[in-house]
C-alpha positions as CSV (number, residue, x, y, z in Angstrom):
1,M,12.7,-6.0,-46.2
2,T,13.2,-3.8,-43.2
3,F,11.0,-0.9,-42.3
4,V,12.9,2.4,-42.8
5,L,11.4,5.6,-41.4
6,K,10.8,8.1,-44.1
7,S,9.6,11.1,-42.1
8,A,8.6,12.4,-38.8
9,A,5.1,11.5,-39.6
10,S,6.2,7.9,-40.1
11,A,8.0,7.9,-36.8
12,L,4.8,8.7,-35.0
13,A,3.2,5.7,-36.6
14,I,5.3,3.2,-34.9
15,S,3.5,2.7,-31.6
16,C,0.4,1.4,-30.1
17,G,-3.0,2.4,-31.5
18,V,-5.4,3.9,-29.0
19,A,-8.4,3.3,-31.1
20,V,-8.2,-0.5,-31.2
21,M,-10.8,-2.4,-33.2
22,S,-11.5,-6.1,-32.7
23,A,-13.7,-8.3,-34.8
24,A,-16.7,-6.1,-35.6
25,P,-20.0,-6.9,-34.0
26,A,-23.1,-7.2,-36.2
27,H,-23.9,-3.5,-35.9
28,A,-20.3,-2.2,-36.5
29,Y,-19.8,0.4,-39.2
30,T,-17.3,-0.8,-41.8
31,L,-15.4,0.7,-44.7
32,M,-17.9,-0.9,-47.0
33,D,-20.8,0.9,-45.2
34,M,-18.9,4.1,-45.8
35,L,-18.5,3.5,-49.5
36,R,-22.2,2.6,-49.8
37,G,-23.1,5.8,-48.2
38,D,-25.2,4.2,-45.4
39,R,-26.0,7.5,-43.7
40,Q,-28.9,6.3,-41.6
41,R,-27.0,3.3,-40.3
42,T,-24.1,5.5,-39.3
43,Q,-26.3,8.0,-37.4
44,S,-28.2,5.3,-35.5
45,T,-25.4,2.9,-34.5
46,I,-21.9,4.5,-34.8
47,F,-22.1,6.1,-31.4
48,M,-24.3,3.7,-29.5
49,D,-21.4,2.5,-27.3
50,Q,-20.4,6.0,-26.3
51,A,-23.5,7.4,-24.7
52,P,-22.6,10.2,-22.3
53,G,-22.6,9.1,-18.7
54,R,-21.6,5.6,-19.5
55,P,-18.1,4.1,-19.4
56,V,-16.9,3.0,-22.8
57,P,-17.2,-0.9,-22.9
58,R,-13.9,-2.6,-22.7
59,G,-12.5,-3.1,-26.1
60,A,-14.7,-0.5,-27.8
61,D,-13.2,2.7,-29.3
62,G,-16.6,4.2,-30.1
63,G,-15.1,6.2,-33.0
64,S,-16.4,6.9,-36.5
65,L,-14.7,5.6,-39.6
66,G,-15.3,8.9,-41.3
67,G,-17.0,10.2,-44.5
68,L,-19.8,8.6,-46.5
69,D,-18.8,9.8,-50.0
70,P,-16.0,7.6,-51.6
71,E,-14.6,10.8,-53.1
72,A,-14.6,12.6,-49.7
73,P,-11.4,12.5,-47.5
74,L,-10.3,9.1,-46.4
75,P,-11.9,7.6,-43.3
76,K,-10.5,8.1,-39.8
77,V,-10.7,6.0,-36.7
78,S,-11.1,8.3,-33.7
79,G,-10.4,7.5,-30.1
80,P,-12.6,7.9,-27.0
81,R,-14.0,11.3,-26.1
82,Y,-14.7,13.4,-23.0
83,Y,-18.2,13.6,-21.6
84,T,-20.4,16.2,-20.0
85,Y,-20.4,14.7,-16.5
86,K,-23.7,13.2,-15.4
87,T,-24.1,13.1,-11.6
88,E,-25.5,10.0,-9.9
89,T,-29.2,9.9,-9.3
90,L,-30.4,11.0,-5.9
91,Q,-33.5,9.5,-4.6
92,F,-35.8,10.2,-1.6
93,V,-35.1,7.9,1.3
94,D,-38.0,5.6,2.0
95,T,-38.9,6.6,5.6
96,S,-42.3,4.9,5.7
97,K,-41.0,2.2,8.0
98,F,-39.0,4.4,10.3
99,A,-41.9,4.8,12.8
100,D,-42.2,1.7,15.1
101,P,-45.9,0.6,14.9
102,V,-45.4,-1.7,17.9
103,V,-44.0,0.8,20.4
104,T,-46.7,3.2,21.6
105,G,-45.3,4.1,25.0
106,A,-43.1,7.0,25.9
107,V,-39.8,5.2,25.2
108,A,-38.7,2.5,22.8
109,D,-37.0,-0.3,24.7
110,V,-33.7,-0.9,23.0
111,S,-31.6,-1.9,26.0
112,A,-31.9,-5.6,25.1
113,S,-30.2,-5.0,21.8
114,G,-27.4,-3.0,23.3
115,G,-28.8,0.4,22.4
116,D,-28.3,3.6,24.2
117,A,-29.9,4.0,27.6
118,G,-32.7,6.6,27.6
119,A,-33.7,6.1,24.0
120,E,-35.8,8.6,22.1
121,P,-39.5,8.9,22.6
122,A,-41.6,7.0,20.2
123,V,-43.1,10.3,19.0
124,Q,-39.7,11.2,17.6
125,R,-39.6,8.1,15.5
126,R,-43.0,9.1,14.2
127,F,-41.6,12.4,13.1
128,L,-38.5,10.6,11.7
129,A,-40.8,8.9,9.3
130,Q,-41.9,12.3,8.0
131,A,-38.3,13.5,7.3
132,K,-37.4,14.1,3.7
133,V,-33.8,13.5,2.6
134,R,-32.4,12.6,-0.8
135,A,-29.3,10.4,-1.3
136,N,-27.7,8.0,-3.7
137,A,-29.0,4.4,-3.8
138,D,-26.2,3.0,-1.5
139,V,-26.6,5.7,1.1
140,A,-30.4,5.4,1.0
141,K,-30.2,1.7,1.5
142,A,-27.9,2.1,4.5
143,L,-30.3,4.7,6.1
144,E,-33.3,2.5,5.5
145,A,-31.5,-0.5,7.1
146,Y,-30.5,1.4,10.2
147,Y,-33.6,3.4,10.9
148,G,-36.0,0.8,9.7
149,D,-34.9,-1.3,12.7
150,S,-36.7,0.1,15.7
151,R,-34.0,-1.4,18.0
152,N,-31.5,1.2,16.7
153,P,-31.7,4.5,18.6
154,L,-31.1,7.9,17.1
155,V,-27.4,8.7,16.6
156,W,-27.2,12.5,16.8
157,V,-30.2,13.5,18.9
158,E,-30.8,12.8,22.6
159,G,-33.9,14.0,24.3
160,N,-34.8,17.4,23.1
161,Q,-31.4,18.5,21.7
162,V,-28.5,17.7,19.4
163,N,-25.9,15.7,21.2
164,D,-22.1,16.1,21.5
165,R,-21.6,13.2,19.1
166,A,-23.4,15.2,16.4
167,K,-21.2,18.3,17.1
168,S,-18.1,16.2,16.8
169,A,-19.3,14.7,13.5
170,M,-20.1,18.1,12.1
171,A,-16.7,19.4,13.0
172,A,-15.1,16.5,11.2
173,L,-17.2,17.1,8.1
174,A,-16.4,20.8,8.2
175,D,-12.7,19.9,7.9
176,V,-12.9,17.7,4.8
177,A,-11.1,20.3,2.7
178,S,-8.0,19.0,4.4
179,V,-8.4,15.7,2.5
180,G,-9.3,17.3,-0.8
181,L,-13.1,17.2,-0.5
182,D,-15.7,20.0,-0.5
183,P,-17.3,20.8,2.9
184,A,-20.4,22.0,1.0
185,D,-21.1,18.4,0.0
186,Y,-21.5,17.4,3.7
187,A,-22.9,20.6,5.4
188,V,-25.9,20.2,7.7
189,Q,-27.6,23.0,9.5
190,T,-28.2,22.6,13.3
191,P,-31.9,22.9,14.1
192,D,-32.9,26.4,15.3
193,I,-34.9,25.5,18.3
194,D,-36.3,28.1,20.5
195,P,-36.3,26.8,24.1
196,A,-39.3,29.0,24.8
197,N,-41.3,27.5,22.0
198,P,-44.1,25.4,23.6
199,D,-44.7,23.4,20.4
200,P,-42.9,20.0,20.9
201,A,-44.1,18.7,17.6
202,A,-42.2,21.4,15.7
203,R,-39.1,20.7,17.8
204,D,-39.2,17.0,17.2
205,R,-39.8,17.4,13.5
206,A,-36.7,19.6,13.2
207,L,-34.6,17.3,15.3
208,T,-35.5,14.2,13.4
209,Q,-35.0,15.9,10.0
210,F,-31.5,16.9,11.3
211,E,-30.9,13.3,12.5
212,L,-31.6,11.9,9.0
213,E,-29.7,14.6,7.2
214,L,-26.5,14.2,9.2
215,S,-26.6,10.5,8.9
216,A,-26.9,10.8,5.1
217,K,-23.9,13.2,5.0
218,V,-21.8,11.0,7.2
219,L,-22.5,8.0,5.0
220,A,-21.8,10.1,1.8
221,F,-18.5,11.2,3.2
222,V,-17.4,7.7,4.1
223,Q,-18.4,6.5,0.6
224,D,-16.6,9.4,-1.1
225,T,-13.4,9.3,0.9
226,V,-13.0,5.6,0.1
227,R,-13.9,5.5,-3.6
228,G,-13.9,9.1,-4.7
229,R,-16.9,11.5,-5.0
230,I,-17.1,11.3,-8.7
231,D,-17.2,8.3,-11.1
232,P,-14.1,8.4,-13.3
233,N,-15.7,6.4,-16.0
234,K,-18.2,9.2,-16.6
235,I,-15.4,11.7,-17.2
236,S,-14.2,10.2,-20.5
237,G,-13.6,7.1,-22.4
238,Y,-9.9,7.3,-21.4
239,H,-10.8,6.5,-17.8
240,D,-11.3,2.8,-17.0
241,F,-11.8,1.8,-13.4
242,Q,-13.8,-0.8,-11.5
243,R,-15.3,1.5,-8.9
244,K,-14.9,0.4,-5.4
245,V,-17.8,-0.9,-3.4
246,V,-18.0,0.6,0.1
247,N,-19.7,-1.3,2.9
248,L,-21.9,1.4,4.6
249,T,-24.0,-1.0,6.7
250,P,-21.9,-0.7,10.0
251,V,-21.0,3.0,9.7
252,L,-23.8,4.5,11.8
253,K,-23.5,1.9,14.5
254,L,-19.8,2.4,14.7
255,A,-20.2,6.2,14.8
256,R,-22.7,5.8,17.6
257,M,-20.5,3.5,19.7
258,S,-17.3,5.5,19.1
259,P,-16.1,7.6,22.1
260,D,-15.3,10.3,19.4
261,A,-17.5,10.2,16.4
262,G,-15.5,12.9,14.7
263,A,-12.3,11.0,15.0
264,Y,-14.0,7.8,13.7
265,I,-15.3,9.7,10.6
266,A,-11.9,11.3,9.9
267,S,-10.2,7.9,10.2
268,R,-12.0,6.7,7.2
269,S,-9.8,8.7,4.8
270,P,-7.0,6.9,3.1
271,D,-3.7,6.8,5.0
272,G,-1.3,5.4,2.5
273,P,2.1,7.2,2.2
274,Q,1.3,8.9,-1.1
275,F,-2.0,10.2,0.2
276,E,-0.5,11.4,3.4
277,A,2.2,13.3,1.5
278,L,-0.5,15.0,-0.6
279,K,-2.5,15.8,2.5
280,A,0.6,17.3,4.2
281,E,1.4,19.4,1.1
282,L,-2.2,20.7,1.0
283,A,-2.1,21.7,4.6
284,K,1.2,23.5,4.0
285,L,-0.1,25.5,1.1
286,R,-3.3,26.4,2.8
287,A,-1.3,27.8,5.7
288,A,1.1,29.7,3.5
289,D,0.1,33.3,4.1
290,G,-3.4,32.7,2.7
291,G,-1.9,31.5,-0.5
292,N,-0.2,34.9,-1.2
293,E,3.4,34.1,-0.4
294,E,6.1,35.6,-2.6
295,R,6.6,33.9,-6.0
296,I,10.0,33.9,-7.5
297,V,10.1,34.9,-11.1
298,V,12.8,33.9,-13.6
299,S,12.5,35.8,-16.9
300,L,14.5,34.3,-19.9
301,D,13.8,35.2,-23.5
302,K,16.2,32.5,-24.8
303,L,18.0,29.3,-23.6
304,L,20.6,29.9,-20.9
305,K,23.6,27.6,-21.4
306,P,26.7,26.8,-19.3
307,G,29.2,29.6,-19.7
308,D,26.6,32.3,-20.4
309,S,25.8,35.2,-18.1
310,S,22.5,36.6,-17.1
311,P,21.1,38.8,-14.3
312,E,18.5,36.0,-13.8
313,I,21.2,33.7,-12.2
314,A,20.3,35.2,-8.8
315,N,16.7,34.3,-9.2
316,I,17.6,30.8,-10.5
317,V,19.7,30.1,-7.4
318,K,17.0,31.5,-5.1
319,A,14.3,29.4,-6.8
320,I,16.3,26.2,-6.5
321,G,16.9,27.0,-2.8
322,K,13.2,27.3,-2.3
323,H,11.9,24.5,-4.5
324,G,14.7,22.0,-4.5
325,S,14.5,18.9,-2.3
326,E,16.2,18.8,1.1
327,T,18.6,16.2,-0.3
328,L,19.6,18.4,-3.2
329,K,20.1,21.4,-0.9
330,T,22.2,19.3,1.5
331,D,24.4,18.0,-1.4
332,H,24.9,21.5,-2.8
333,A,24.9,23.4,0.5
334,A,28.3,24.9,-0.2
335,T,27.3,26.3,-3.6
336,L,24.1,27.8,-2.2
337,A,25.9,29.3,0.8
338,A,28.8,30.7,-1.3
339,Y,26.7,32.3,-4.0
340,A,27.3,36.1,-3.9
341,G,25.0,37.4,-6.6
342,S,27.2,36.9,-9.7
343,S,25.5,36.9,-13.1
344,D,28.0,34.2,-14.4
345,Y,26.5,30.8,-15.2
346,S,29.5,29.1,-13.6
347,P,30.3,25.4,-13.3
348,D,29.2,25.1,-9.7
349,I,25.8,26.7,-10.6
350,V,25.5,24.5,-13.6
351,S,26.1,21.5,-11.4
352,L,23.3,22.7,-9.1
353,V,20.9,23.2,-12.0
354,E,21.8,19.7,-13.4
355,A,21.0,18.1,-10.1
356,F,17.7,20.0,-9.9
357,Q,16.8,18.9,-13.5
358,Q,17.7,15.3,-12.6
359,E,15.4,15.1,-9.7
360,R,12.5,16.7,-11.6
361,G,12.8,14.3,-14.5
362,L,14.1,16.9,-16.9
363,K,17.1,16.5,-19.2
364,A,20.1,17.1,-16.9
365,D,22.2,19.1,-19.3
366,G,22.4,22.4,-17.4
367,V,20.6,24.2,-20.3
368,I,17.8,26.3,-18.8
369,G,14.7,26.5,-20.9
370,Q,11.0,27.2,-20.1
371,A,10.4,23.7,-18.7
372,T,13.3,24.1,-16.3
373,V,12.1,27.6,-15.4
374,R,8.6,26.3,-14.7
375,A,9.9,23.6,-12.4
376,M,12.3,25.8,-10.4
377,T,9.8,28.6,-9.9
378,G,7.0,26.2,-8.8
379,G,5.2,26.8,-12.1
380,D,1.9,27.3,-10.4
381,T,0.4,29.7,-7.9
382,N,-0.6,28.3,-4.6
383,A,-4.2,28.3,-5.7
384,S,-3.5,26.2,-8.8
385,K,-1.3,23.9,-6.8
386,I,-4.2,23.4,-4.3
387,G,-6.5,22.6,-7.2
388,K,-4.0,20.0,-8.5
389,L,-3.8,18.5,-5.0
390,D,-7.6,18.2,-4.8
391,V,-7.7,16.4,-8.1
392,A,-4.8,14.2,-7.2
393,M,-6.4,13.2,-3.9
394,E,-9.6,12.3,-5.7
395,Q,-7.8,10.3,-8.2
396,A,-5.7,8.5,-5.5
397,R,-9.1,7.2,-4.2
398,W,-9.8,5.4,-7.5
399,L,-6.6,3.3,-7.0
400,P,-6.1,0.8,-4.2
401,E,-5.4,2.5,-0.9
402,D,-2.3,0.3,-0.6
403,L,-0.5,0.2,-3.9
404,G,1.5,-2.8,-2.8
405,S,5.1,-3.4,-1.8
406,R,6.0,-4.2,-5.4
407,Y,4.5,-2.3,-8.4
408,V,5.1,-0.2,-11.4
409,M,3.8,3.4,-11.5
410,I,3.6,5.2,-14.8
411,N,2.7,8.9,-14.3
412,Q,1.8,10.4,-17.7
413,P,2.1,14.1,-17.0
414,A,5.6,13.4,-15.5
415,F,6.5,11.3,-18.5
416,M,8.1,8.9,-16.1
417,A,7.8,5.2,-15.0
418,Y,8.9,3.9,-11.5
419,Y,9.5,0.4,-10.3
420,H,8.9,-0.1,-6.5
421,N,10.0,-3.2,-4.6
422,D,9.8,-3.8,-0.8
423,G,8.0,-0.5,-0.6
424,K,10.8,1.5,-2.1
425,E,11.5,3.0,-5.5
426,Q,14.3,1.0,-7.0
427,L,14.1,2.2,-10.6
428,S,12.9,5.2,-12.6
429,M,13.1,6.1,-16.2
430,R,11.8,8.5,-18.8
431,V,8.9,7.4,-20.9
432,V,7.0,8.5,-24.0
433,V,3.2,8.4,-23.7
434,G,0.3,9.1,-26.1
435,G,0.0,12.3,-27.9
436,K,-3.1,14.5,-27.3
437,N,-4.9,12.9,-30.2
438,N,-3.9,9.4,-29.1
439,Q,-4.1,9.7,-25.4
440,T,-2.9,7.0,-23.0
441,Y,-5.7,5.7,-20.8
442,F,-5.9,6.0,-17.0
443,F,-6.3,2.6,-15.5
444,D,-4.6,-0.1,-13.4
445,D,-3.8,-3.7,-14.3
446,E,-1.3,-6.5,-13.7
447,I,2.0,-7.2,-15.5
448,E,2.0,-10.8,-16.8
449,T,4.5,-11.3,-19.5
450,V,7.7,-10.0,-21.1
451,E,7.9,-10.7,-24.8
452,F,11.3,-10.6,-26.5
453,N,11.9,-9.8,-30.2
454,P,8.3,-9.0,-30.6
455,F,6.1,-8.8,-33.6
456,W,4.2,-5.5,-33.9
457,G,0.6,-6.1,-34.6
458,V,-0.5,-2.9,-36.4
459,P,-3.8,-1.6,-34.8
460,Q,-6.7,-0.9,-37.1
461,S,-6.5,2.7,-36.2
462,I,-3.1,3.0,-37.8
463,I,-4.0,0.8,-40.8
464,I,-7.0,3.0,-41.5
465,N,-5.7,6.4,-40.5
466,E,-2.1,6.2,-41.8
467,M,-1.5,3.1,-44.1
468,L,-4.8,3.1,-46.1
469,P,-4.0,6.3,-48.1
470,K,-0.7,4.8,-49.2
471,L,-2.2,1.3,-49.9
472,R,-4.9,2.8,-52.1
473,S,-2.3,4.4,-54.3
474,D,0.1,1.5,-54.0
475,P,-1.3,-1.9,-52.9
476,N,2.3,-3.2,-52.7
477,Y,3.2,-0.8,-50.0
478,L,3.2,-3.3,-47.1
479,D,4.9,-6.0,-49.2
480,Q,7.8,-3.6,-50.0
481,L,8.2,-2.8,-46.3
482,G,8.3,-6.4,-45.3
483,Y,5.1,-6.4,-43.3
484,E,3.0,-9.6,-43.0
485,V,-0.7,-9.4,-44.1
486,E,-3.4,-11.8,-43.3
487,V,-7.1,-11.9,-44.3
488,N,-9.3,-14.1,-42.1
489,G,-6.1,-15.7,-40.7
490,H,-4.6,-16.6,-44.1
491,A,-1.4,-15.0,-45.3
492,V,-1.7,-13.0,-48.4
493,A,0.2,-10.3,-50.3
494,S,-0.9,-6.8,-49.6
495,S,-1.3,-6.3,-53.3
496,S,-4.1,-8.9,-53.3
497,V,-6.2,-7.1,-50.7
498,D,-9.1,-4.9,-51.8
499,W,-8.1,-1.8,-49.8
500,Y,-11.4,-0.1,-50.7
501,G,-13.3,-2.8,-48.8
502,S,-13.6,-3.4,-45.0
503,T,-10.4,-3.9,-43.1
504,N,-12.2,-5.7,-40.2
505,N,-10.8,-9.1,-41.1
506,V,-7.4,-7.8,-42.3
507,S,-4.4,-8.0,-39.9
508,V,-1.0,-6.5,-40.4
509,R,2.1,-7.1,-38.4
510,Q,5.8,-6.2,-38.6
511,P,8.2,-9.1,-37.9
512,P,11.0,-8.8,-35.3
513,S,13.9,-6.7,-36.6
514,S,16.2,-3.9,-35.6
515,D,13.7,-1.5,-37.0
516,N,10.6,-3.1,-35.4
517,A,8.4,-0.4,-33.9
518,L,8.4,-2.2,-30.5
519,G,12.2,-2.6,-30.5
520,E,13.7,-5.5,-28.5
521,L,10.9,-6.2,-26.1
522,K,7.5,-5.4,-24.8
523,I,6.0,-5.8,-21.3
524,L,2.4,-6.9,-21.3
525,F,-0.4,-6.3,-18.9
526,P,-3.3,-7.6,-21.1
527,N,-6.1,-4.9,-21.3
528,S,-8.8,-3.9,-23.7
529,H,-7.0,-0.8,-24.8
530,A,-4.0,-2.7,-26.2
531,I,-1.6,-0.6,-24.1
532,Y,1.7,-1.9,-22.9
533,M,5.3,-0.8,-22.2
534,H,7.9,-1.4,-24.9
535,D,11.2,-0.5,-26.4
536,T,11.5,1.8,-29.4
537,P,14.0,2.6,-32.1
538,S,13.1,6.3,-31.8
539,K,15.5,7.0,-28.9
540,S,15.7,10.7,-29.6
541,F,12.2,11.3,-28.2
542,F,13.5,10.6,-24.7
543,K,15.7,13.8,-24.9
544,R,12.6,16.0,-25.1
545,D,11.0,17.4,-22.0
546,M,7.5,17.1,-23.4
547,R,7.1,13.4,-24.4
548,A,3.4,13.0,-25.3
549,L,4.4,11.6,-28.7
550,S,3.2,8.0,-29.1
551,H,0.0,6.4,-30.3
552,G,-1.0,5.5,-26.7
553,C,1.5,2.9,-25.6
554,V,4.3,3.6,-23.1
555,R,7.8,3.6,-24.6
556,L,10.6,3.0,-22.1
557,S,14.0,4.7,-22.1
558,N,15.6,1.7,-20.4
559,P,13.4,-1.3,-21.3
560,R,16.0,-3.9,-20.4
561,A,16.2,-2.6,-16.8
562,M,12.4,-2.6,-16.5
563,A,12.2,-6.1,-17.9
564,A,14.8,-7.4,-15.6
565,A,13.0,-5.8,-12.6
566,V,9.6,-7.3,-13.3
567,L,11.1,-10.7,-14.2
568,G,13.3,-10.7,-11.0
569,T,16.4,-11.3,-13.1
570,S,19.5,-9.5,-14.3
571,V,20.0,-7.1,-17.2
572,D,22.6,-9.6,-18.6
573,D,19.9,-12.4,-18.6
574,V,17.6,-10.1,-20.5
575,A,20.3,-9.3,-23.0
576,K,20.8,-13.1,-23.6
577,Q,17.0,-13.5,-24.2
578,I,17.2,-10.7,-26.8
579,A,20.4,-12.1,-28.4
580,S,18.6,-15.3,-29.3
581,G,16.8,-13.3,-32.0
582,Q,13.7,-15.5,-31.6
583,N,10.3,-14.2,-30.7
584,H,9.4,-15.7,-27.3
585,A,7.5,-14.7,-24.2
586,V,8.4,-15.2,-20.5
587,K,5.9,-15.0,-17.8
588,V,6.7,-12.9,-14.7
589,P,7.1,-15.1,-11.6
590,Q,4.4,-13.2,-9.9
591,K,1.9,-10.8,-11.4
592,I,2.8,-7.2,-10.6
593,P,0.3,-4.3,-10.3
594,V,0.9,-1.6,-12.8
595,Y,-0.8,1.8,-12.4
596,V,-1.0,3.7,-15.7
597,S,-1.9,6.9,-13.9
598,Y,-2.4,10.6,-14.5
599,F,-1.4,12.9,-11.6
600,T,-0.4,16.5,-12.1
601,A,0.7,16.5,-8.4
602,W,2.4,13.4,-6.9
603,P,5.1,12.8,-4.3
604,N,8.5,11.6,-5.4
605,K,10.5,8.9,-3.6
606,D,11.5,11.4,-0.9
607,G,7.9,12.3,-0.2
608,V,8.2,15.7,-1.9
609,V,5.2,16.6,-4.0
610,E,6.1,17.6,-7.5
611,Y,3.8,19.4,-10.0
612,F,3.4,18.7,-13.7
613,D,1.7,20.2,-16.7
614,D,-1.8,18.9,-17.4
615,V,-0.8,17.6,-20.9
616,Y,-4.2,16.3,-21.8
617,G,-6.3,18.9,-19.9
618,R,-7.9,16.3,-17.8
619,D,-7.9,18.1,-14.5
620,A,-10.4,20.6,-15.9
621,Y,-12.9,17.8,-16.5
622,V,-12.5,16.5,-13.0
623,D,-13.1,20.0,-11.7
624,K,-16.3,20.3,-13.8
625,A,-17.4,16.9,-12.3
626,F,-16.7,18.3,-8.8
627,D,-18.9,21.3,-9.5
628,A,-21.7,19.3,-11.0
629,T,-21.7,16.9,-8.0
630,T,-21.8,19.7,-5.4
631,K,-24.7,21.4,-7.3
632,A,-26.7,18.2,-7.5
633,R,-26.2,17.4,-3.8
634,G,-27.1,20.9,-2.8
635,A,-30.6,20.4,-4.3
636,Q,-31.8,18.3,-1.4
637,I,-35.6,18.6,-1.9
């Protein structure tokens, strides 16, 4: 029997489950525990895998199954949660070995190891050992390695003064806002040394403290600009990244040997095309009249449709002229030039609006609603755009600097998926992503397989949250819908299952059919969140501008084209695979990176940065992590 959708609620049930449950570990809380009222067990174990400050283990949803009283509301499986950001631990650098016990003369001889001529007096190294600086473990280790070797001279101090290398480095650190970082995180005060002060000990103590502080800040910047200054896995259980390891060992030596230390430091920032586009946009906004440039306002109290008239047409044309791409403005130059202020929503203006909607990923029907108004007016103030760019540049650091010449990018706030080949975007399409209560994760992986005429394995979250109420009132529910049920791997009728017991060993799947929740195909990149791209019978969702509507997986508006792209074949060949009617999988010839990303600011194929609504409110959590990090780093001693 085929599965026929009965309601909008049922429609939402036919997608991936975010809260995926595998075979339960020994401590897992089951439905039987719930029915027994095992309150103490619940409180002590149910959240043990979701401690704040720790990433959710792969494959764990960390959610509760719900109430303890069998007469209470039915249990629910919840997805991951957001954390109060816990900054990394800062430790005092172990300076005890920074003074060279062997060298007792006026100068440490470092010339044999290629050090600077005229190295620092040994007395300075003695005061270096008294410096107090806190840093994270990686930075502290690099400092201890460099200064613990007496053959390495000071980097930023020469004789009795701060050198030009230090001034160059400090200028570079003061400019880090240009790459989306906070200068306060890397600020160092130059020692206030009175030339008339006869106390050399006070002078050397101040200089060596400065030496160690600046080195710590340079190392922190290099680490931050490569991997990001915050740990994404500490933001929420929806973030899943293997954080980059940054080799800090050679940084101080390279800074010392560089003819321009500031240029070397600045060169460590990412330089991929997407990051460079974000950087250029940030510079443009910061230079735009202090962020106070005129904002175009379009005021509509209802939809504006082709053939209507409105005094806002003038502002609409003006807004598109300002925020449309150069390509769009070139293609419609005649319309823009000929417009004389008419209030008629004429065919040429409709064509202009449709082109703008098309390039912004909106429904290109010429109907102007609030989503189109937001896009054409910029939607955000300069200040809010700058905030989105800062977040986007941070998040870009979590991904590989080089995304590759061939990859798939899914941007959730844009509700779009893009296929890149040979470094160019060759395919784009609308997608549906997880709703706010079933959010799609932010992670990267590799596409491995395309499965045709797929079965839909119903996640435990949907079995418990949505099917269980029906099954308790009608155990034949799944049999009537044609679903296949197994208990411990053995096929059974749904009517034979005790739906008041644990569902951990119960699996449910929907056979391939025209009504299958996954449609004709799914594109797999195996991950612990059970997220993949797939077709859907619910085509109407793609007509909406706001498309956060699934249970977490990514529904494709043109799945055959995406399957053909990743398989390196034709859409006709994909159609033949589907026409067989048989469930089968085909491996992609070469694994393809896929970035299931979340950017509220991101450049399009023309390099123009576009801005999107923060559908899950994640940028605010990144901003809170920024603030917590700056505060923790500011408390040096």
